[in-house]
N, C-alpha and C positions, 0 to 999 in steps of 0.2 A: 851238235857237233857228232858227226860220224865217224866210224872207228878208223875209217882210211885220212882223217884231219889229223889222226895221232902219229902216222908215219913222218917219219923224220924229224921228231922231236926229240927233248930230252926232259924226264920227270925229276926234279931233284927234292930233295927231303934234306934239309938241314935240323938237327937236334941242337937244341941250347937251352941251358938252365931248364931240364925237364921238359920242353914244349918243341914240338915237331912243326916245322914250316914245310908248303908244298909249293914247290914252284912249276911252271912249265916253260920251257927254251923253247925258239924255233931259229937255227941261223945264229946261233951263239947270242940271240936277246930273249929278253924275259917276255914273255908274252901275257901269263898270267901269274899273279901272286895271291898266295892265300893266307889268312891271318894264321899265328900261332896256335896250336891246338893239343890236346892231349893226345897219348899214344892210341889211346881207344878210340877217339875221334878219328885219327887220322887214318886209321886203317880202314873205316869207312869210307873217308875222302878217295882215298889210293883207289879202291875198287870201281867206286863211281867216276872217278878220272878214266881210269883205264877201260870203263866200258861205255867213255862218250858221253858223261853226265856230269853235270856242275855237283860239285858237293853238297849235301844238304845243309839247311841255312840252320835248323835245331836238332840237336839228337836228346831226346828227353831218355830218362832212365825208366824201365817198368815200373808201374805202378805195383807196389805190393799188395797181393793179395790176400782180403781179410777172408775171416771163417764164417 
């Protein structure tokens, strides 16, 4: 999706029971909806969508470094 494809769209975030849901609307109709996620994941997803990418399927926490 090119950046120009985001023009004339709404991106809505619904917060319910501590989970965040992201939806894209065009002409008042839902074009895409993404599953509810944590606030931390949603921050990455929003950045991805606003830059014309799909949200990543999996986000893994960093491994703990061993000495």
